[in-house]
Each structure stands twice: as C-alpha cells, then as structure tokens.
N, C-alpha and C positions, 0 to 999 in steps of 0.2 A: 332516488336521491331527494331528500327534503329540500323544498324550495326556499329561497330567501324571501321571507314574507314581510313586505312593507305595507300590508293592508291597514287601512285606518280604523277598521273595526267591523265585525269582530276581529280581535287582535291576535297576534302571535302569542303563544303561551310556551313556557319552558318545556322542553321535551320530557324531563323527568316527571313533571306534573301531568302531562298527557298520558304517560305510561301508567302512573298510579291511578289516574281517573278511569282509564280504560279497564284496568284490573277490577276496580270497584264496581263497574257496570256488570261484570260477570259474577264476582264473589266478593262481597264487602265484609271486611273484618272477620273473615273465616266463617261467616254465617251460612254459606252455600245459598245465599240469596243476593240479588242485585241491590245496590244502593237505591235504585229507583223503584224498588218494589217493597221495601220495608216501610213500616209506619214512621211518619215524621215525629210521632210521639214516643218512639222507642228510645231507650237510653243511647243506643248507638248513634242515632242521628242528633238527638239533643246535645250530645257531646260535641258533634261537628259544629252545630250552630254556636254553642257557647265558646268553643275554641276560635272560630272565625271572628266572632265579635270581640273577644279578648285580644286576639292578635292585632286587629285593626287599631284598637285603642293603644296597645303597647307600641306598635311601630310608629304611630303618630306622636308618641310622647305625651299622651293625655291621661295616663293612669293617675287616679286619685284627684282628678281635677273637675269632677262633676259631669263627665261626658258619658253618653250611652251610644253604642253602635247598634244599628239595625240593618238587616238585610231584607229589603222590601221588593215589591214587584211593580211593573209599570214603567220602568226606565226613568231616566232623568226627566223625560217629558211629563210624567206624573208628579215629579217633585216640583216642577214649575208651578203646578196647581197647589200642591200640599204646603209649600213654603208660605204662600199667600194665605191659604185657608187658616193656617196655624199662627201666623205672625202679624198679618196686616190688619190693623185696626182702622186707621184713617189714611195714612200716607206711607209710601215706600219709595226708595231711591234706587235706580238701576243704572248701571253702566252698560252701554250697548256696544259690544265689540264683535258681533257677528250673528250668524244664523240662530244659534241656540239662545243667546241672550235676547234676541228679537222675539223668539217664541216664548221665553219666560216672561217678558214684558206683556205680551198679548194675554197670557193667562192671568197674570196678577191684576191687570186692569179690571177684571171681573169683581174685585173685592174692595177697591178703594182708589184713591188718587195715586197716580204714578208720576214721579219726577224722573225724567231721563237726564241724568246729570251731564252726560257727554256721549258722543257717538263717533265712530270712525267710518260711518257709512259713506261719507264723501270720498273716501279713498278705497272704496270697495273692501273695507275692513282690513286694510293691509298694515295698520298700525294700532297701537294702544293709546287712547286719549290720556292726557295728563293735565294737571293743574285745574281740575274741576272742583266744585264745592258741593259738599253733601249736606243737605238740610239737617239742622240739629233736631228738628221735630219729626224726622222720619222714623217709622217703626223699625226699619232695618235698611241696610244697604246691600244690594245684590250685585255680584260680579261673576264673570266666567274666567277662570284662571288661564285656560289654554283653549285656543280656537282651532279645532281640528281642521276645518275646511280651509281657513285662510293662513294658517301657520304662524299665528302670533301667540304670545304668552306674556302675562303680567309678570314683570321682574320684581317690582316693589309694590306691595299693597299699601293703600292709603291708611292713614290713621282716621278712624271713623268715630263720629259722635253718637253712634247708635250700634245696634247689633250688626255684625258682619256675617253675611251669608255668601257662600261660594259654591258654584258648580265646578267641581274638579274632575269631571268625568274622564278627561283625556290626559291628565298628568298626575293623578293621585299616586302617592307612594314613589314618585320619580325624583323628588328633590327635597332638600331640607328646608323647612319653614318653621316659624313659631306657630304651630297649629292652635295654640291656646288663644291666639288673637281672633280666631274664628268662633262664632257662636253656633253655626250650622254649616256642615260640609256635606255635599252629596255627590255621588259618582256612579254612573252606570258601569257595571263590571266589565263590559265587553271592549272597553278601550285600552285597559292596562292591567286588568286584574283577573278576569275569568271569561266564561262564555256569556252570551246574551241571556237575559232572563232574571237577573237580580240587580238591585241597586243598593249600594252602601250609603247609609245616612249616619253621620256622626253629629250628635247634637248635645249642646249644653242643656241639661235637663231643666235648669231654673228659668229658662226663657219661655217656657210653655205655660199655658193656662192664663194668658193675659189678653186674649181676644174675647169680645162679647158674643160672637156668633156661636151657634151650635154647630159642631163639626161632625160630619158622618164618621162612624167608627173606623171604616177602612182608610180614611184620610186623616185620622187623628194620631199624631205622633205619641201622645200620652197613652193611648190605647195599646199601640205596638210596644212601647217600652214596658208597660204593665204586664204584657204577655210574653216578654223576653223574645220579641220578634217572631212569635209563633201564634199570633192572633188567628191567622188563617193558614192553610197549608202552604209552606214556603216553597220556593223554587229549589228543590232538594239538590239536584245535580249542580246548578250554577253556584250555590252556596258552598258545596263541597269542593269544587274546583277552585273557587276563590280562597278557601281555607288553605288548600295545598299551595297555591301561589304565594300566599302570605307566609307560609312556613318556609317556602323556598327563599323568599326575600330575607326573612330573618336569618336563615342559615348562611346567606351570603354576607351578612353583616349589616342588614337593615338599609334604611334610606341613605344613610351616609355613604355606604359602599356602592350602592347602585347609582347614586348621583355622579360619582367619579366616572363610572363606565358610560353613563349617558352623556356627560360632558365631552368625553373623548370621541364618542360617535358623532355628536353634533359638530364638534370642531373639525373633524376629518371631512365631513360632508360639506359643510358651509365653506371651508377653505377651498374645496374643489369648485363649488359653484362660483365663488368669487374669482378664482384663478382662471378658470376655463372660459374663453371668450364665446363659447357656443351656448352658455347658459346665463340666465338672469334670475336672481332671487326675487320672489314676489313680496315678501314681508319686509317692512323697515328693519334695517340691521339691528337696531337696539331692542327690537321687540320680537326677534326671531324665536320661534318655539324650538325647544330641545326635544320635542316629541313628534312634531309634524313639520318637516321641511318642505316648503312649497317653492317650485321654480319652473321656469319656462325656457323653451329654446329661443335663442336669439334669431334663428332662421327656421321658420316652420317647414321649409322644404327638406330639412333633415329629419323630420318626424318619423317617417317610415323606416329609415335606416336605424335610428336610435331605438325605436320600438322593437325592431328585429333583434338588435344586439342585446337588449336587456332581457328579452324573453328567452333567447338562446342561452343566456347566462344563468337561467333558472330563477329569475326574479319574478315575484308576483305582487300585484296590488300597487303598481307605481303610478297609474293614471290619476291625474288631479280631479278634484270635484268640478262639476259642470259650472259652478259659480266662479271658478278661477281659471279653469283650463290647465294646460301644461301638465305638470307632474307633482306628486306629493309622496314623499318618502316618510312613512311613519316609523319612528325609531324607538318604539316602546321598550320597557324594561327588559323583556325577554329576547329582544333582537340582539344577536351577537355582533361584536365588532367586525367579525369576518364578513358578515353580510354587507356592511357598509363598505368594506374594502372592495368587494365584488362590484358594487354599484359605481364606486369611484373609478375602478378599472374600466368599466364599460364607458363611462363619460370620457375617459382619456382615449379609449379606442375610437370613439366618435370624432374626437378632435384630430386624430391622425388621418381620418378619412376625409376630413373637410378640405 
C-alpha cells in the first residue's frame, strides 16, 4: 500500500506522473531507448524541454509578457548566487523569514551592500514581518514566499519601488497570484513540481544586462536564455518529470483548481490542530503556510504514542525540522485530501488515549 507522504522534499508526486516517468526510463516515445540514454540534443528531448518551459509560462499566466522560463541545475542554493550576480549593482533589499532567506542574504553580500528590511528571527521565524520599508534605490527586493522549515507563508506581497525577486521553491504553482508583479521567480523542483536535480527560473528578460561585472557563462541568465535552457547538458529526467507534473496540473484545471484543493487540505488540518488540546500550532495563525503545517505536542510525554499511531497508519515524513522540533505536515499539490483525513483521524485517536 502506498504511504501517505507528508515529506517536505523531495516531495510527493502524482501517481500517474510516476507511472509515465517509470515507463520512459525503460522505453521513451517508442524509441526502444531510455529517456536517460538518448541525446539531450535529439528532437525527442528538445520537445520535452520546450514543452516544460512553455507550460510553466502558461500556468503562471505570463504568456506574451516578456518572460522566459529556464530549467537549470544547482538548486535554489545556486540561485541565491545567480540572482545577485545578474542583478545586484550596488544595493539589494532582502526580507529575512527563515533559513533559506538567511542563506540567500549570505550569498548576495558577496556582490554589494545588503539591506535586511525586516526579520522574524526574534520569534524563531514563526511569523512574517510586515510594515517594513524597501529602499527606493535598491536594485531589487528579494523575499521567500513560503518557509518550509517554519511553516509560514507570505499572504500579501508588498508593492515595491524596484524589481521583485522571489524564491517560490515550496509553493510554486499552488495558489493564484498576479505573477506579472514579479520580475524573477525561482523554485527548486523537489518541493512541489518534480524530483531533485532541476530548478525552474522564470525571468522578465528586460531586467538583464544592467550590471557592470563580467558574469561567468554558467551563471549568466542571458546565456541560458540564448541557448533555450540547453547551454550545458540539462537534468534530463527531472525536467521530464516536471513537464509531466505541469501537464497533470493543467489537466486538473491549472492553479485555480489546485488552490481550492490545497485550501481544503489546509483548513481541515489546521482546524484539527486548533481544536485538539493535545496540539499547538507553531506559526502565527495569520501567516500559516498552506504547504507546510508545523505543530507540536502540548505534552511531550505523548510523543512515543503519537509516533506509533501515525507510523502504523502508513504516514511518512511527519517529523519536524530540527530547528523547530515537533511535526511538519507538507501538503503539496499532489497530496490527496484522503491523506490529510488519515492524519486528522490519528490526531483524534491520540486525544481519545489521553
């Protein structure tokens, strides 16, 4: 029996995607060759790359608006560096809401002045700062839309006097936004889109070419755009699985449709966390993530009992990150509502045992 997979990443993927991907490993497009042994320059794979890039733009509602989609390597961690390499001339503004934005700040400091406009470090990143000021002379403003470790999510993005850059690694394609407000979006595939190994970058092309420094080819967005995301050998399998996942999402009805499902899952789980006296939510209620629900036991003496119950129920990946402790239920796009029902039932079983 397939387990109920609440893992924070690599993430759960749709079963039909997994089936198609496994078939492609053995025989891709009827070639009697595996997807992972054909040339990445062959028409069969070039079509995959073009389709994946096109679907990303389409689902985000950015067709005809001057954006390009790239599938690169190195994870979001390399994007921390690439963003600054390509966009930071003198000064950049960053919102610090957790581990990943802290790492992004560290990399960007190598290239110029950094202004940390606000931080929620004082609350162990359990809330999203508000009411901060973004310098008008900043080259760009960077934020992280969803904080996987701490279970917080930006609900309203600020109006910015400069370019808006966002790390959407753990909530990309999960909710409707006006994506044209963003000049650059990046997202590691392994949180909500595909397997580890590729990173989606969606960038407004006209923001490039404005820095004075020489950028190494592998770190230059213009180079990758010019080569249609094929400057070097791409991560063939992760790009293919990401394409399948985007096709699955489109067939469901796109972001509008999946957002309704995600809202239902989050509402069900958070209602139980708030109702059940044995659990306490970690993140501030107004900033709770609809992708990663973090919570703790009110009485740690119940830990062994609870752990036994959820493991016996076929649940996987529920332990919280060491920075927070407790539990983290990642409820990404592909997680069915049924899995949340199972978790809620286990939480109620624990209450009956108390």
